[in-house]
DOGUVEX-531741 format. One record per residue: residue number from 1; residue in three letters; y, x, z of N, C-alpha, C in turn. Coordinates in nm, 2 decimals, padded with zeros to 4 digits. Each point is the difference from the previous one (the first is absolute). Example, Ala and Ser with C-alpha at 12.3 -4.5 7.8 and 13.67 -1.06 7.14 Angstrom:
<sites>
<site num="1" residu="ALA" n_c2="-00.57" n_c1="01.32" n_c3="00.78" ca_c2="00.12" ca_c1="-00.09" ca_c3="00.00" c_c2="00.12" c_c1="00.09" c_c3="00.00"/>
<site num="2" residu="SER" n_c2="00.11" n_c1="-00.04" n_c3="-00.07" ca_c2="00.11" ca_c1="00.09" ca_c3="00.00" c_c2="00.11" c_c1="-00.08" c_c3="00.08"/>
</sites>
This chain:
<sites>
<site num="1" residu="MET" n_c2="01.82" n_c1="-01.24" n_c3="-00.92" ca_c2="-00.14" ca_c1="00.03" ca_c3="00.03" c_c2="-00.09" c_c1="-00.08" c_c3="-00.08"/>
<site num="2" residu="GLY" n_c2="-00.10" n_c1="00.06" n_c3="-00.05" ca_c2="-00.10" ca_c1="-00.07" ca_c3="-00.08" c_c2="-00.10" c_c1="-00.07" c_c3="00.08"/>
<site num="3" residu="ILE" n_c2="-00.08" n_c1="-00.09" n_c3="-00.07" ca_c2="-00.10" ca_c1="-00.08" ca_c3="00.07" c_c2="-00.14" c_c1="00.05" c_c3="-00.05"/>
<site num="4" residu="ARG" n_c2="-00.09" n_c1="00.02" n_c3="00.09" ca_c2="-00.13" ca_c1="00.04" ca_c3="-00.03" c_c2="-00.09" c_c1="-00.12" c_c3="00.01"/>
<site num="5" residu="LYS" n_c2="-00.07" n_c1="-00.04" n_c3="-00.11" ca_c2="-00.09" ca_c1="-00.11" ca_c3="00.00" c_c2="-00.14" c_c1="00.05" c_c3="00.01"/>
<site num="6" residu="TYR" n_c2="-00.08" n_c1="-00.08" n_c3="00.06" ca_c2="-00.14" ca_c1="00.03" ca_c3="00.02" c_c2="-00.09" c_c1="-00.08" c_c3="-00.10"/>
<site num="7" residu="LYS" n_c2="-00.11" n_c1="00.07" n_c3="-00.04" ca_c2="-00.09" ca_c1="-00.07" ca_c3="-00.08" c_c2="-00.08" c_c1="-00.10" c_c3="00.08"/>
<site num="8" residu="PRO" n_c2="-00.04" n_c1="-00.12" n_c3="-00.05" ca_c2="-00.07" ca_c1="-00.10" ca_c3="00.08" c_c2="-00.14" c_c1="00.04" c_c3="00.03"/>
<site num="9" residu="THR" n_c2="-00.03" n_c1="00.10" n_c3="00.09" ca_c2="-00.13" ca_c1="00.03" ca_c3="00.04" c_c2="-00.06" c_c1="-00.09" c_c3="00.10"/>
<site num="10" residu="THR" n_c2="00.08" n_c1="-00.07" n_c3="00.08" ca_c2="-00.04" ca_c1="-00.10" ca_c3="00.10" c_c2="00.10" c_c1="-00.11" c_c3="-00.01"/>
<site num="11" residu="PRO" n_c2="-00.03" n_c1="-00.12" n_c3="00.05" ca_c2="00.09" ca_c1="-00.11" ca_c3="00.00" c_c2="00.14" c_c1="00.03" c_c3="00.07"/>
<site num="12" residu="ALA" n_c2="-00.01" n_c1="00.07" n_c3="00.10" ca_c2="00.13" ca_c1="00.03" ca_c3="00.07" c_c2="00.09" c_c1="00.10" c_c3="-00.08"/>
<site num="13" residu="ARG" n_c2="-00.07" n_c1="00.09" n_c3="-00.07" ca_c2="00.08" ca_c1="00.10" ca_c3="-00.08" c_c2="00.06" c_c1="-00.06" c_c3="-00.13"/>
<site num="14" residu="ARG" n_c2="-00.05" n_c1="-00.12" n_c3="-00.04" ca_c2="00.04" ca_c1="-00.06" ca_c3="-00.12" c_c2="00.15" c_c1="-00.02" c_c3="-00.02"/>
<site num="15" residu="GLY" n_c2="00.07" n_c1="-00.04" n_c3="00.10" ca_c2="00.14" ca_c1="-00.03" ca_c3="-00.01" c_c2="00.09" c_c1="00.10" c_c3="00.08"/>
<site num="16" residu="SER" n_c2="-00.06" n_c1="00.10" n_c3="00.06" ca_c2="00.07" ca_c1="00.09" ca_c3="00.09" c_c2="00.07" c_c1="00.11" c_c3="-00.08"/>
<site num="17" residu="SER" n_c2="00.12" n_c1="00.04" n_c3="00.05" ca_c2="00.08" ca_c1="00.11" ca_c3="-00.06" c_c2="00.08" c_c1="00.06" c_c3="00.11"/>
<site num="18" residu="VAL" n_c2="00.03" n_c1="00.13" n_c3="-00.02" ca_c2="00.08" ca_c1="00.07" ca_c3="00.10" c_c2="00.10" c_c1="00.09" c_c3="-00.07"/>
<site num="19" residu="ALA" n_c2="00.10" n_c1="00.04" n_c3="00.07" ca_c2="00.10" ca_c1="00.08" ca_c3="-00.05" c_c2="-00.05" c_c1="00.15" c_c3="-00.01"/>
<site num="20" residu="ASP" n_c2="00.02" n_c1="00.06" n_c3="-00.11" ca_c2="-00.03" ca_c1="00.15" ca_c3="00.00" c_c2="00.13" c_c1="00.07" c_c3="00.03"/>
<site num="21" residu="PHE" n_c2="-00.02" n_c1="00.10" n_c3="00.08" ca_c2="00.12" ca_c1="00.07" ca_c3="00.06" c_c2="00.02" c_c1="00.13" c_c3="-00.08"/>
<site num="22" residu="VAL" n_c2="00.01" n_c1="-00.01" n_c3="-00.13" ca_c2="00.02" ca_c1="00.12" ca_c3="-00.08" c_c2="00.14" c_c1="00.06" c_c3="00.01"/>
<site num="23" residu="GLU" n_c2="00.09" n_c1="-00.09" n_c3="00.02" ca_c2="00.14" ca_c1="00.05" ca_c3="00.01" c_c2="00.03" c_c1="00.07" c_c3="00.14"/>
<site num="24" residu="VAL" n_c2="-00.08" n_c1="-00.03" n_c3="00.10" ca_c2="00.03" ca_c1="00.05" ca_c3="00.13" c_c2="-00.10" c_c1="00.11" c_c3="00.05"/>
<site num="25" residu="THR" n_c2="-00.10" n_c1="00.03" n_c3="-00.08" ca_c2="-00.10" ca_c1="00.10" ca_c3="00.04" c_c2="00.01" c_c1="00.12" c_c3="-00.09"/>
<site num="26" residu="ARG" n_c2="-00.04" n_c1="00.11" n_c3="00.05" ca_c2="00.00" ca_c1="00.13" ca_c3="-00.07" c_c2="-00.15" c_c1="00.03" c_c3="-00.04"/>
<site num="27" residu="SER" n_c2="-00.01" n_c1="00.08" n_c3="-00.11" ca_c2="-00.13" ca_c1="00.03" ca_c3="-00.04" c_c2="-00.07" c_c1="00.10" c_c3="00.09"/>
<site num="28" residu="THR" n_c2="00.08" n_c1="00.09" n_c3="00.07" ca_c2="-00.06" ca_c1="00.09" ca_c3="00.09" c_c2="00.07" c_c1="-00.02" c_c3="00.14"/>
<site num="29" residu="PRO" n_c2="-00.07" n_c1="00.02" n_c3="00.11" ca_c2="00.05" ca_c1="-00.02" ca_c3="00.13" c_c2="00.10" c_c1="00.11" c_c3="00.04"/>
<site num="30" residu="GLU" n_c2="00.09" n_c1="-00.03" n_c3="00.09" ca_c2="00.10" ca_c1="00.10" ca_c3="00.05" c_c2="-00.08" c_c1="00.11" c_c3="00.07"/>
<site num="31" residu="LYS" n_c2="00.03" n_c1="00.12" n_c3="-00.05" ca_c2="-00.08" ca_c1="00.12" ca_c3="00.05" c_c2="00.02" c_c1="00.03" c_c3="00.14"/>
<site num="32" residu="SER" n_c2="00.11" n_c1="-00.03" n_c3="00.06" ca_c2="00.02" ca_c1="00.02" ca_c3="00.14" c_c2="-00.07" c_c1="-00.10" c_c3="00.09"/>
<site num="33" residu="LEU" n_c2="-00.05" n_c1="-00.11" n_c3="-00.06" ca_c2="-00.07" ca_c1="-00.10" ca_c3="00.08" c_c2="-00.15" c_c1="00.01" c_c3="-00.03"/>
<site num="34" residu="VAL" n_c2="-00.05" n_c1="00.10" n_c3="-00.06" ca_c2="-00.14" ca_c1="00.01" ca_c3="-00.03" c_c2="-00.05" c_c1="00.13" c_c3="00.07"/>
<site num="35" residu="LYS" n_c2="-00.11" n_c1="-00.01" n_c3="00.07" ca_c2="-00.07" ca_c1="00.11" ca_c3="00.06" c_c2="-00.14" c_c1="00.01" c_c3="-00.06"/>
<site num="36" residu="PRO" n_c2="-00.06" n_c1="00.12" n_c3="00.01" ca_c2="-00.13" ca_c1="00.02" ca_c3="-00.06" c_c2="-00.11" c_c1="-00.07" c_c3="00.09"/>
<site num="37" residu="LEU" n_c2="-00.10" n_c1="-00.06" n_c3="-00.06" ca_c2="-00.10" ca_c1="-00.07" ca_c3="00.07" c_c2="-00.13" c_c1="00.08" c_c3="-00.04"/>
<site num="38" residu="PRO" n_c2="-00.04" n_c1="00.09" n_c3="00.10" ca_c2="-00.12" ca_c1="00.09" ca_c3="-00.03" c_c2="-00.13" c_c1="-00.08" c_c3="-00.03"/>
<site num="39" residu="GLN" n_c2="-00.07" n_c1="00.04" n_c3="-00.09" ca_c2="-00.13" ca_c1="-00.07" ca_c3="-00.04" c_c2="-00.11" c_c1="00.06" c_c3="00.09"/>
<site num="40" residu="LYS" n_c2="-00.08" n_c1="-00.08" n_c3="00.06" ca_c2="-00.11" ca_c1="00.04" ca_c3="00.09" c_c2="-00.12" c_c1="00.02" c_c3="-00.08"/>
<site num="41" residu="GLY" n_c2="-00.03" n_c1="-00.09" n_c3="-00.09" ca_c2="-00.12" ca_c1="00.01" ca_c3="-00.08" c_c2="-00.13" c_c1="-00.02" c_c3="00.08"/>
<site num="42" residu="GLY" n_c2="00.01" n_c1="-00.08" n_c3="00.11" ca_c2="-00.12" ca_c1="-00.02" ca_c3="00.08" c_c2="-00.05" c_c1="00.12" c_c3="00.08"/>
<site num="43" residu="ARG" n_c2="00.09" n_c1="00.09" n_c3="00.02" ca_c2="-00.04" ca_c1="00.12" ca_c3="00.07" c_c2="00.07" c_c1="00.01" c_c3="00.14"/>
<site num="44" residu="ASN" n_c2="-00.07" n_c1="00.06" n_c3="00.10" ca_c2="00.06" ca_c1="00.01" ca_c3="00.13" c_c2="00.07" c_c1="00.14" c_c3="00.02"/>
<site num="45" residu="ASN" n_c2="00.03" n_c1="00.03" n_c3="00.12" ca_c2="00.08" ca_c1="00.13" ca_c3="00.02" c_c2="-00.08" c_c1="00.12" c_c3="-00.03"/>
<site num="46" residu="SER" n_c2="-00.13" n_c1="00.00" n_c3="-00.01" ca_c2="-00.07" ca_c1="00.12" ca_c3="-00.04" c_c2="-00.04" c_c1="00.00" c_c3="-00.15"/>
<site num="47" residu="GLY" n_c2="00.05" n_c1="-00.10" n_c3="-00.07" ca_c2="-00.01" ca_c1="00.00" ca_c3="-00.14" c_c2="-00.13" c_c1="-00.06" c_c3="-00.06"/>
<site num="48" residu="ARG" n_c2="-00.08" n_c1="-00.05" n_c3="00.09" ca_c2="-00.13" ca_c1="-00.06" ca_c3="-00.04" c_c2="00.02" c_c1="-00.15" c_c3="-00.04"/>
<site num="49" residu="ILE" n_c2="-00.08" n_c1="-00.04" n_c3="-00.10" ca_c2="00.01" ca_c1="-00.14" ca_c3="-00.04" c_c2="-00.06" c_c1="-00.09" c_c3="00.10"/>
<site num="50" residu="THR" n_c2="00.08" n_c1="-00.09" n_c3="00.06" ca_c2="-00.05" ca_c1="-00.09" ca_c3="00.10" c_c2="00.00" c_c1="-00.14" c_c3="-00.05"/>
<site num="51" residu="THR" n_c2="00.07" n_c1="-00.03" n_c3="-00.10" ca_c2="00.00" ca_c1="-00.14" ca_c3="-00.06" c_c2="-00.04" c_c1="00.02" c_c3="-00.15"/>
<site num="52" residu="ARG" n_c2="-00.10" n_c1="-00.07" n_c3="-00.04" ca_c2="-00.05" ca_c1="00.01" ca_c3="-00.14" c_c2="00.09" c_c1="-00.08" c_c3="-00.09"/>
<site num="53" residu="HIS" n_c2="00.00" n_c1="00.04" n_c3="-00.13" ca_c2="00.07" ca_c1="-00.08" ca_c3="-00.11" c_c2="00.15" c_c1="00.00" c_c3="00.02"/>
<site num="54" residu="GLN" n_c2="00.06" n_c1="00.10" n_c3="00.07" ca_c2="00.14" ca_c1="00.02" ca_c3="00.01" c_c2="00.05" c_c1="00.11" c_c3="-00.08"/>
<site num="55" residu="GLY" n_c2="00.13" n_c1="00.01" n_c3="-00.03" ca_c2="00.05" ca_c1="00.11" ca_c3="-00.07" c_c2="00.04" c_c1="-00.03" c_c3="-00.14"/>
<site num="56" residu="GLY" n_c2="00.08" n_c1="00.09" n_c3="-00.06" ca_c2="00.05" ca_c1="-00.02" ca_c3="-00.14" c_c2="00.12" c_c1="-00.09" c_c3="00.01"/>
<site num="57" residu="GLY" n_c2="00.03" n_c1="-00.07" n_c3="-00.11" ca_c2="00.11" ca_c1="-00.09" ca_c3="00.00" c_c2="00.13" c_c1="00.07" c_c3="-00.03"/>
<site num="58" residu="HIS" n_c2="00.10" n_c1="-00.09" n_c3="-00.02" ca_c2="00.14" ca_c1="00.05" ca_c3="-00.03" c_c2="00.07" c_c1="00.05" c_c3="00.12"/>
<site num="59" residu="LYS" n_c2="00.08" n_c1="00.10" n_c3="-00.02" ca_c2="00.08" ca_c1="00.05" ca_c3="00.12" c_c2="00.10" c_c1="-00.11" c_c3="00.05"/>
<site num="60" residu="ARG" n_c2="00.00" n_c1="-00.01" n_c3="00.13" ca_c2="00.08" ca_c1="-00.11" ca_c3="00.06" c_c2="00.11" c_c1="00.06" c_c3="00.09"/>
<site num="61" residu="ALA" n_c2="00.10" n_c1="-00.08" n_c3="00.03" ca_c2="00.11" ca_c1="00.05" ca_c3="00.08" c_c2="00.03" c_c1="-00.11" c_c3="00.11"/>
<site num="62" residu="TYR" n_c2="00.05" n_c1="00.05" n_c3="00.11" ca_c2="00.04" ca_c1="-00.09" ca_c3="00.11" c_c2="00.14" c_c1="-00.04" c_c3="-00.01"/>
<site num="63" residu="ARG" n_c2="00.03" n_c1="-00.13" n_c3="-00.01" ca_c2="00.14" ca_c1="-00.04" ca_c3="-00.01" c_c2="00.05" c_c1="-00.03" c_c3="00.14"/>
<site num="64" residu="VAL" n_c2="00.11" n_c1="00.07" n_c3="00.04" ca_c2="00.06" ca_c1="-00.01" ca_c3="00.13" c_c2="00.07" c_c1="-00.13" c_c3="00.02"/>
</sites>
């Protein structure tokens, strides 16, 4: 496993490092463990905008 080093943006980050889990992670999640997460876009059950500045963004999925 490789080691991921942080750039010293704060004093605590200066010496910190963590393991990157490249060997044990997959690039895409297991399809049977992913369900669709419907996007609301700030709209209620009648389709009207009830929350401003919501909507758009990348499609997301729910991980079971």
